[in-house]
N, C-alpha and C positions, 0 to 999 in steps of 0.2 A: 590479477583479476583477470577472468576466465567470463566470457559471454557466450551464450545458446539462442541460437536464434532458430524455432521452430515451424513450418508451415505444412498445412495442412489441407484443399482445395474440397468445396463443399457444394452440393446445390442448390443448397436454400440457404441465406442468410442469416433466419431466425434460428435454426437448427443451430446451424454454426455459432452463434453468440450463446444460446444456450450451454452447449459445449466448452468452449472455450471458460465460460463463468466457471463451469464444473472442473476444469480441469487447472485454472489458474488456483481456485479453492484449494482445493488437491495438493498442490504442489507447495502454496501458500503453507499447509498445516503440517506437509511432511516437514516445512523447513524450523517451524514455529517448536513440535514435538522435538526436535534436533537442538533445541536450545540457538536457533540461530536469530538475527533479528535482520529487520531491513533497516538499510539503511550504514546498519553495522558492517552483517557478514553478506546480505543481498537484497536486489530488487528484481521485483516481479513486473510485467506488463503484457498484457494481452489486448488484442484487438480482431473481431472480424470486417474484414474489408468488403463495402456490399457488391465488390465484384465475385463472393464467393472463395474467400481465404482468411482463413483462422492462422494466427501468427501470436508465439505465444513465446517471449525475452525473457530469459533469467541471466540476471550476472552475479558472478560469485565473487569473493575476496578472501583468498588465504586456500588456506587447504578444507575444500568442502565439496560436495560433490558433481566428479566432471563430467558423470553421464547421468545429469535426471530423468527419473522416469515420469511420462505421462499418462497418466492410466483414469479412464472416468471411474467413479463413484457412485455410484445413487444418493449416498447419506448424503452428498453435498449438492442434489440435485434443487431439493428445495429453494436454498439459498440462493442459490444461483438464479432460481427464477425471481425472486424476491428482488435480487440487485439488478438484473435487467430488466423486471418492473420498472422501478424505480429512474434508471437512466435513461428506459425510451418514453417515462411519465405514462406510460399505458396497464395498467392490471394485465399481466399474462394468463389466462386460465384457461390448462391444459384440460382438452375433451376425454382423449385416451388414454392414459398413462401408460398402460402398459404397450401400448402403440409407441408411443414415446421413447420409454425406455427400451423397444426393440431398431426405433431408427438411431438412438445414440450409441446405443451396441453396435450396431454396423458400421458407424461412423469410428468407433475407436478402434475395430479392426483393421480400418484403413491405416498405410501408413503416414508415419509421420518423418516429413523432410527437414534433415540438419541443414542449414546452407554451406556451413562446411565441405559436405558429402554432396552437393545440387549445383545441377548446371545452368538448368532455366526452366520457365514453364508461363505461359502466356495465355493470360487468366482475358484477355480483351472480350472474346466470342462466347464464356462462358455461358450455359444457357442456365440461369436463375429462375428456382420453381420456387412461388409462394409457399407457406407448412400452413397447412391446410386444419391441422391438429391443434389450434390455438384460437383461442378467442380471448380478442381484446378490450377494454374498456378505457375509456380517460381515468387516470390516477395523478391525484396532487400529492406530492411526495412534502412530508414534514421534516421542518431543519432543526436539528440539534445543535447547540456549540459547545465545546468545548474550550476553554478561557486557561493557557496556561501564564502563571505571571511571579515577576519576585520584586519583592522592596527590595532598595538599599545594593542593588547589583552595579558592579562600579563600570566606568564607561569602557572600561581596557578587556573586562569581560562579557561584552556587550554581544560579540561573535561568537563566541562560546556559549553563550547562553540560548542564543538562537538557537545554535546546531542542536545541541541537547536538547531542547522542548521540541523541535522539529521532530528529530529520532522518536519521541516518548510522542506524540500525537501522530507520527504517521504508522507505528506501532499497535497504537491503540486503535484507530481505525483501521486497520488489518483484521487486529481481532475480534471488533465490532464486526466486521464485513464477513470476517469466516462463519460466526455464530450467528448474526442476526441478519445479517442482510445489509448492514447499512454500505453506501455509497459515500464514499469522503468526495465534498462539493471543493473546496479549497482550504489553505492555510494560511494566513497571513501576518505578518510580525509588523508591528508599531513599536517605535523606541521616543515618540514624541509624547506620550501622555506621562501619568505622575509617574508610573511605573513601568516597565518594559513590558511586553505582555505578547504572546500567539495565540491567534484566535484561529480552531479549528471548527469547518462547518461539516457537518455528516446530514444525508438526509437518509428519512426511514419512510417504509410505506404504512407501518403502523405507531401505534403507539409503545413505546420502549420503558422498560426499567429501569430508574435512573441508579437506584442498588447495585445492579449488575454491572451497570457502563462504570458507577465505583468502583466495584472488586475491581474490573478489567483493569483501570488507572492503578491503582493499588500492586495488585501483581507483578502489571507491565514495568513499573517501576523500580519496584522489588527484586524482579529477578534482572532487568538491567544492570543493578546496582552490586548484585552479588553473585552473580555466575559467571562472572568472569566477561560478558559483553562491554561494561563499559572501558575494560583495562585494556580489550581489542580493540575498539575506537580511538582507545588515547595511542595506543601504538601506531595505529594510521593516520592520525592527523600527526603525530608527529615524524613519523616518515613519508607525509603526502610533499609530491614537488607539483608546480604547475607545470612546471618545462619535461620531469619524463613520467608523471604519472596524472597526466592531467584527466583523463575518465575516472578517476576517482575522487580529484579533489576536489575541495570546497569550491560552489559557482561562486567565483570573485565579485559579477555584477551584482548578483541576487543579493549575496552578504553585505556587499556597501550601500546599496538603494535602500539595505534596511536599515541598516546599523550605524552609517556615513564613518565606520571605521575601516581605513584602506589595510587589511593584511595581510601578508605574503608568507610564503612558505614557512621561513625564520620563525613569523612570528607566530604562527601556528605553535612550531613547536616550542615554541616559550611559553606559547596558553594554556597548553595541554596538558598540565600538571596534575596530578593525583589532589594537587590542595586546591586547585582550581574548581575543579568538576564538583567535588565534593565538596565547596565552599556555594556554587551554583545551584546545588540541590537543594541545598539548606534552606532555602530561601525561594525555592518552587512552593507555589501555591496553585491549586487545580480549583477552576467553578465549570459547571456542569447545569445546562440550563433547557429544558424542553419543554415548549409551551410556556404555565405559568410555573412550571415546577423549577427549581434548581435547587441544587444543593453545591459546597466549597467543601474540600480536601487539601489537606496538606500532604507531603512524599515523605 
């Protein structure tokens, strides 16, 4: 596993937040275009601190890019603004787009600091300025839910079902975020109902085409199954060690609280078989709901 943390100081938090989202979307798209999947091959985190520091973190598993490029692209700007609007619950209206692009380009020219090659930076006395090129008004994001469930899931397979469904949900959410500007709110697993289910809630700033969501779910699950991603997942679960590779191990506490199945490294090696993964996926169903509209589909 490789972990990269990059930081860049900014004078305006709002400008930094927009820039952060553009960079994270571009990084995610690059990984997706290369056939990689979050939770299987990588994880991306990003934030902008109120003291004026943009932080982008990338964790990669296996032989993936060791020196990721963080570069601004205007093609991701509108989606980035939609995402930030949802997070802030404020509709962000750009007054002068040309000026915004100029400010972002200038910020992009500033150096990223890789924490491995970095000493220290005191931001406590940063002079943070408001960004005057944005007008705001209240925004009430709309909720969309994607429920993943499976009938006749064996209790011994609950941890595997939970893990697979969570990976599908996070990858679908990431792709919806990259294309439509949706923001993932939470993921909740419930094994107490008639059949286990995982509910993923996303926030949207406008109406959503459920057929487009349907296609993204189908494409994501199909590609996970037939492009080698699940084979890589199976290998990582079978090699997982809570003692030797704790950073990439399935969280024991979260899994136990969700499934009430205590499972260790040896248990995962036994559970993560091609047969079990195929069986869980064959039993998997999806239901997408946005307002009064609802669609159901199978893997």
